[in-house]
C-alpha positions in Angstrom: -2.8 19.4 27.5 -4.4 15.9 27.1 -6.8 17.0 24.6 -4.4 18.8 22.4 -2.4 15.7 22.8 -5.0 13.4 21.7 -5.8 15.6 19.1 -2.7 15.8 17.5 -2.1 12.3 17.7 -5.2 11.9 15.3 -4.5 14.4 13.1 -0.5 12.9 12.8 -2.5 9.3 12.1 -4.9 10.9 9.2 -2.1 12.8 7.7 -0.2 9.7 7.7 -3.5 7.3 6.0 -4.5 9.8 3.8 -0.8 9.5 2.6 -0.6 5.7 2.3 -0.4 3.4 -0.7 -2.2 0.5 -0.5 -0.4 -3.0 -0.5 -1.5 -6.7 -0.3 -3.6 -8.6 2.4 -6.7 -10.4 1.4 -7.2 -11.4 -2.1 -10.2 -13.5 -1.8 -11.6 -11.6 -4.9 -8.8 -11.8 -7.5 -8.3 -15.2 -6.7 -11.9 -15.3 -7.7 -11.1 -13.8 -11.0 -8.0 -16.1 -11.8 -9.8 -19.3 -11.5 -12.6 -17.6 -14.2 -9.4 -17.3 -16.2 -8.5 -20.5 -15.8 -5.0 -19.3 -14.2 -5.7 -20.7 -10.3 -7.6 -23.0 -9.0 -7.1 -23.3 -5.1 -7.2 -26.6 -3.5 -9.9 -29.0 -2.3 -10.6 -26.9 1.4 -9.9 -23.8 -0.8 -8.1 -20.7 -1.6 -5.9 -21.1 1.3 -4.3 -17.3 0.6 -3.6 -17.4 4.2 -0.5 -19.7 4.5 2.6 -20.0 2.9 3.2 -21.7 -0.7 5.1 -24.7 -1.5 8.0 -24.8 -4.1 5.7 -27.1 -6.2 2.7 -25.0 -6.1 4.9 -22.5 -7.9 6.1 -24.4 -9.9 2.8 -25.4 -11.4 1.6 -21.4 -11.2 4.7 -20.7 -13.6 3.7 -23.6 -16.2 -0.1 -21.7 -16.7 1.1 -18.1 -16.3 3.4 -19.6 -19.5 0.3 -20.9 -21.1 1.8 -24.4 -21.0 -0.5 -26.3 -19.0 -1.8 -28.2 -21.8 1.0 -28.8 -23.6 2.8 -29.7 -20.6 0.5 -32.5 -19.6 0.5 -34.0 -23.2 3.9 -33.9 -23.2 4.6 -36.0 -20.0 1.4 -38.1 -21.1 3.3 -38.6 -24.3 6.7 -39.5 -22.6 8.4 -36.7 -24.1 9.5 -34.9 -20.8 9.9 -36.5 -17.8 11.3 -35.9 -14.3 13.7 -37.7 -12.1 12.6 -36.1 -8.4 10.8 -38.8 -6.3 8.6 -36.6 -4.1 6.6 -34.2 -6.5 2.7 -35.5 -6.2 1.6 -37.0 -8.8 -0.6 -34.1 -9.9 2.3 -31.7 -10.8 4.3 -34.8 -12.0 3.7 -32.9 -15.7 4.2 -29.3 -15.0 7.6 -30.1 -13.3 8.8 -32.5 -15.7 7.4 -29.8 -18.2 9.8 -27.0 -16.6 13.1 -29.2 -16.0 13.0 -29.8 -19.7 12.7 -26.4 -20.9 15.6 -25.5 -17.9 13.1 -23.1 -15.9 13.4 -25.5 -13.1 15.9 -27.3 -10.8 15.6 -29.4 -7.8 17.6 -29.4 -4.4 19.2 -32.6 -5.1 18.6 -35.3 -7.9 16.4 -37.3 -6.7 14.2 -34.5 -5.3 12.6 -31.4 -6.3 11.6 -29.8 -2.7 8.1 -29.9 -3.2 7.0 -29.2 0.3 10.0 -26.8 0.6 8.5 -23.2 1.0 8.8 -20.8 -2.1 9.9 -17.1 -1.2 9.0 -13.8 -2.6 12.3 -13.6 -4.8 11.9 -16.8 -6.2 8.3 -16.5 -7.1 9.6 -13.0 -8.6 11.8 -15.0 -10.5 9.3 -17.1 -12.0 6.7 -14.5 -13.1 9.8 -12.3 -14.4 10.8 -15.1 -16.5 7.2 -15.7 -17.5 7.2 -11.7 -19.0 10.4 -12.7 -21.4 12.8 -11.9 -19.0 15.9 -13.6 -17.8 18.2 -14.4 -14.6 21.1 -16.1 -16.8 24.4 -14.9 -17.3 23.7 -12.5 -19.8 20.2 -11.8 -19.0 17.9 -8.7 -17.6 18.4 -9.8 -14.1 20.1 -11.8 -11.6 18.1 -13.9 -8.8 19.2 -12.5 -6.2 18.1 -8.7 -7.3 14.9 -10.0 -8.1 12.7 -8.8 -6.6 15.1 -5.2 -7.5 13.7 -5.8 -10.6 10.2 -6.7 -10.3 9.4 -3.7 -8.7 11.4 -1.7 -11.2 8.9 -3.1 -13.9 6.3 -2.5 -11.3 5.5 -5.9 -10.8 5.8 -5.5 -6.8 6.6 -3.1 -4.0 9.0 -4.5 -1.6 7.9 -2.2 0.5 4.3 -3.8 1.7 5.5 -7.1 1.8 4.9 -8.8 5.1 7.5 -10.8 7.0 5.7 -14.0 5.3 5.4 -14.6 1.6 2.0 -16.2 1.4 -0.1 -17.5 -1.3 -2.0 -14.3 -1.2 1.3 -12.4 -2.4 1.0 -15.3 -4.9 -2.4 -14.5 -6.3 -1.1 -11.0 -6.2 2.2 -11.5 -8.3 0.4 -13.3 -11.0 -2.7 -10.6 -11.2 -0.1 -8.0 -11.8 1.6 -10.2 -14.2 -1.3 -10.9 -16.3 -1.6 -7.2 -16.7 2.4 -6.6 -17.1 3.7 -6.1 -20.5 6.3 -8.7 -21.7 10.2 -8.0 -22.0 10.1 -5.5 -25.4 6.9 -5.9 -26.2 3.7 -3.7 -26.4 1.0 -6.8 -25.0 0.9 -7.7 -22.1 1.0 -11.5 -20.4 -2.6 -12.3 -20.6 -3.0 -10.7 -24.3 -0.3 -13.0 -25.6 -1.9 -16.5 -23.6 -5.2 -15.5 -25.3 -3.4 -14.8 -28.4 -1.8 -18.4 -27.7 -5.1 -20.1 -26.6 -3.9 -20.8 -23.4 -6.5 -18.8 -21.7 -10.0 -18.2 -23.7 -11.3 -14.6 -24.5 -14.2 -14.5 -23.2 -12.9 -15.6 -19.9 -10.0 -13.2 -20.0 -12.3 -10.5 -21.3 -13.8 -8.6 -17.9 -9.7 -9.1 -16.6 -9.2 -7.4 -20.4 -11.4 -4.7 -19.9 -11.0 -3.8 -16.3 -6.3 -3.8 -16.8 -7.5 -1.7 -20.5 -9.4 0.9 -18.2 -6.9 0.9 -15.4 -4.2 1.4 -17.8 -5.7 4.7 -19.2 -6.3 6.0 -15.8 -3.2 5.2 -14.7 -1.7 7.2 -18.0 -4.1 10.0 -16.4 -2.9 10.0 -13.3 1.0 10.0 -14.7 0.4 13.4 -16.8 -1.3 15.1 -14.5 1.3 14.1 -11.9 3.2 16.8 -10.3 5.9 17.1 -7.6 4.0 19.7 -5.9 -0.2 20.9 -4.8 -1.6 23.2 -3.4 -5.0 22.7 -2.7 -8.6 23.4 -0.5 -9.8 20.2 1.8 -13.6 20.1 2.6 -15.0 17.4 4.3 -16.8 14.9 7.1 -15.4 12.2 9.0 -17.9 10.5 11.4 -15.6 9.3 14.7 -16.8 7.0 17.1 -14.9 6.1 20.1 -15.2 3.3 21.7 -18.6 3.0 20.5 -19.6 5.9 22.4 -21.9 8.8 20.6 -20.7 11.1 18.2 -21.5 13.6 15.9 -20.0 14.1 12.6 -16.5 16.5 12.6 -16.4 18.9 9.5 -13.5 19.4 7.9 -12.2 22.1 6.1 -8.4 22.8 5.1 -5.8 24.6 2.7 -3.0 22.4 2.3 0.5 23.0 0.0 2.5 20.2 -0.3 6.1 19.5 -2.2 7.9 16.1 -2.7 10.4 17.1 -5.4 12.1 14.1 -4.6 15.1 16.3 -2.9 13.0 17.1 0.6 9.2 16.6 1.6 7.1 19.7 2.8 3.7 20.2 3.4 1.4 23.1 5.1 -2.1 22.8 6.5 -4.1 25.1 7.8 -7.3 23.3 9.4 -9.9 23.1 11.0 -11.2 19.8 12.7 -12.8 18.2 15.6 -14.1 22.5 17.0 -10.1 22.6 17.1 -8.3 25.2 14.6 -4.9 23.7 14.3 -1.8 24.6 12.0 0.6 21.9 10.6 3.8 21.6 8.9 6.3 19.3 7.8 10.1 20.1 7.4 13.2 18.8 7.3 11.3 15.3 8.6 9.9 17.0 11.8 6.3 16.9 12.2 5.3 20.6 13.6 1.4 21.6 15.0 -0.2 24.9 16.6 -3.1 24.7 18.3 -4.4 26.7 21.2 -1.3 28.6 21.4 0.2 25.1 22.3 3.2 24.7 19.9 4.4 21.0 19.6 7.3 19.4 17.4 8.0 15.8 16.7 10.8 14.1 14.7 9.6 12.2 11.8 13.7 10.2 10.7 12.8 8.6 7.4 9.4 10.0 6.5 11.0 12.0 3.5 13.2 9.4 2.3 10.3 7.3 2.3 7.6 9.3 0.5 10.2 10.9 -2.0 11.1 6.7 -2.9 7.0 6.6 -3.3 7.5 9.8 -5.4 10.1 8.4 -7.5 8.5 5.1 -8.4 5.2 6.4 -9.5 7.0 9.1 -11.7 8.5 6.3 -13.8 6.8 5.5 -16.9 7.5 1.6 -16.4 5.0 1.1 -13.8 2.9 3.3 -14.1 0.2 0.8 -14.6 1.4 -1.1 -11.7 -1.1 -1.7 -9.0 -4.3 -3.1 -10.7 -4.1 -6.3 -7.9 -5.2 -3.4 -6.1 -8.8 -2.6 -7.6 -12.0 -4.1 -7.0 -13.4 -2.4 -9.7 -12.9 0.9 -11.8 -15.4 2.8 -13.5 -15.2 6.2 -16.2 -18.1 8.7 -17.2 -18.0 12.2 -18.2 -19.8 15.2 -16.4 -21.6 17.9 -17.4 -18.4 20.3 -18.2 -16.6 17.3 -19.9 -13.9 16.5 -17.2 -13.5 12.8 -17.2 -14.1 11.1 -13.8 -12.6 8.3 -12.9 -14.1 6.2 -10.1 -11.8 3.6 -8.7 -13.1 1.6 -5.8 -9.9 -0.5 -3.9 -10.1 -4.8 -2.4 -9.5 -5.3 1.3 -5.8 -5.5 -0.4 -5.8 -1.5 1.8 -5.7 -3.6 5.2 -2.3 -4.5 4.8 -0.9 -1.7 3.6 -2.3 0.1 6.6 -1.4 -2.5 9.5 2.3 -2.0 7.5 2.2 2.0 8.1 1.1 1.4 11.3 3.5 -0.9 12.7 6.0 1.5 10.7 4.8 4.0 13.2 6.7 2.5 16.0 9.8 3.6 15.2 8.2 7.4 15.4 6.9 6.7 19.5 8.1 9.0 21.9 9.9 7.2 24.6 7.5 6.3 27.0 4.9 5.3 25.0 3.1 2.5 24.1 1.9 2.6 20.7 0.1 -0.5 19.3 -1.8 -0.6 16.2 -3.9 -2.5 14.4 -6.4 -1.2 11.3 -9.7 -2.8 10.1 -10.8 -1.6 6.4 -14.8 -1.3 5.6 -14.3 0.2 2.2 -12.4 2.6 0.3 -13.1 4.2 -3.3 -11.2 7.6 -5.3 -12.6 9.7 -7.5 -10.7 11.7 -9.8 -11.2 14.7 -12.2 -9.2 14.9 -15.5 -10.5 18.1 -17.6 -10.0 18.2 -21.4 -6.3 18.9 -21.6 -5.2 16.6 -19.0 -4.7 18.8 -15.5 -6.2 17.1 -12.1 -8.8 19.3 -10.8 -10.4 17.3 -8.0 -10.2 14.2 -6.2 -12.3 12.8 -3.9 -12.1 9.9 -1.4 -14.0 7.9 0.9 -13.1 5.3 3.4 -14.4 3.1 6.5 -11.7 2.1 8.9 -11.2 1.1 12.5 -8.6 2.0 14.4 -7.2 -0.1 18.0 -4.3 2.1 19.5 -2.7 1.5 22.6 -1.5 4.7 24.0 0.0 5.5 27.6 -1.5 2.2 28.5 -5.0 2.6 27.4 -6.7 1.0 24.3 -8.8 3.0 22.3 -11.2 1.8 19.2 -11.9 4.7 16.9 -13.9 4.1 13.7 -13.5 6.1 11.1 -16.1 6.6 8.3 -15.0 9.6 5.8 -15.8 11.3 2.7 -13.4 13.9 1.9 -13.0 16.4 -1.6 -9.9 18.0 -2.7 -10.0 20.6 -5.1 -6.4 21.5 -6.7 -5.8 25.0 -7.1 -2.2 24.9 -8.3 0.3 22.4 -9.1 4.4 22.5 -10.0 6.8 25.3 -9.4 3.7 27.9 -8.6 3.8 26.0 -5.2 5.5 27.9 -2.7 5.2 26.5 0.8 5.9 30.0 3.6 7.3 28.5 7.1 7.1 30.5 9.8 9.6 30.6 13.3 9.5 27.5 14.8 12.3 28.2 17.7 9.4 28.6 20.0 8.5 24.7 19.4 8.7 22.2 22.3 9.7 18.8 21.8 6.4 16.5 22.1 8.5 14.3 24.5 9.2 16.5 26.7 5.7 17.7 27.4 4.5 13.8 27.3 7.3 13.6 30.3 5.9 16.3 31.7 2.3 14.7 32.2 2.1 13.4 35.3 3.6 16.7 37.2 1.1 18.3 35.7 -2.0 16.3 36.9 -0.7 15.3 40.1 -1.0 17.9 42.8 0.9 18.9 44.9 0.9 17.4 48.9 -0.7 20.6 51.0 1.3 22.0 53.8 0.5 23.5 56.5 2.1 27.1 58.2 2.7 24.5 61.7 3.9 21.7 59.7 6.4 23.9 58.2 7.2 26.1 61.3 9.5 23.8 62.7 12.1 23.2 59.9 11.6 27.0 59.2 13.1 27.2 62.8 15.6 25.0 62.6 
């Protein structure tokens, strides 16, 4: 029973991990890219991405995204703009004065800007949306209280992947994604406009412009090949090391069918892993698993809603290019059969997405189980093969990560190094999942409650000890 439970837990984690959308965490790499473009300078002690941004820092970043830094400095020195605030540091005087003169920001009082106050996601999203030509005025496209919703609708931010605190890390991600986002009512991106206006040098911007252009092409290809249902064969190898013990590579094979059509999320998998044959299903927010004549089920409330929301966002054309800030590099090649192969290497931002997803798994806890997860990513690369007709043919994923998980008061460190390859057999309406009768599947919670009783030996009782009780 213990072995089966551990397999079930592992497979459930892998199933969720393979469905992750990455999010924001460690953006030192793209902070460096922004510095090369001249739009992010950091502080005298480095980028300081792990702390919350101040209002004055956000104001300076907005001026840079508007391509107005030199203009603001010149106007301030000429006395053309000024501000009444007594708490603005000298290095930001020109920026705040220019924003004030152009009605793009206000202070918290007549004499205080609130420079040391913290900038949150809502505030900074508003700043970047303004830089993109959107307005939160009375007749504008969005309102301040709905800034995050509107930012998500144009592919600027993913609210689901925001942590408890808004950090300078997130400022970098939002700014970077903003540069690759089209301006309101234009086919040009913000970065292209900054280059055209002379605010950013073209040679400095070229690496990011080229990266954004290729990612745009990749996103368009993925959008065209997107389907709400897939039938595929998976083969792969996972090297799994538990608490630094010796291990052998695990060969995995699986036939998988999945549907996410906006009304339901379902899947079926017939797999062999860890030397065990197993079958898995997801139907009506319940996860089912069968292995070694054991049949268990676990409720996963909200999982369908979550995945459908991701699928709906992905299907929207206006956010097809979202996620550039997650990409370390992207390459395009052509194989011998003239298929186009895109190889996308994710940056360390995937780490936060994984940890947030793991945190969400606490809501799936079976009563009595302690499931405290920590997740560290060493690398993740995805390759996608598209044929000349635009059909998705193959998806490959390579990743290395470590999970620390506390289960039943035991903490385990599991290191993974995986190479998975998925061959697409069918997409769309031709994919039909056939489910078995689940009436004899037992709730996992009931099995967990039974574990102590199963493992505790019954006390020995002799005939002589029992005899008096019987006689009485």
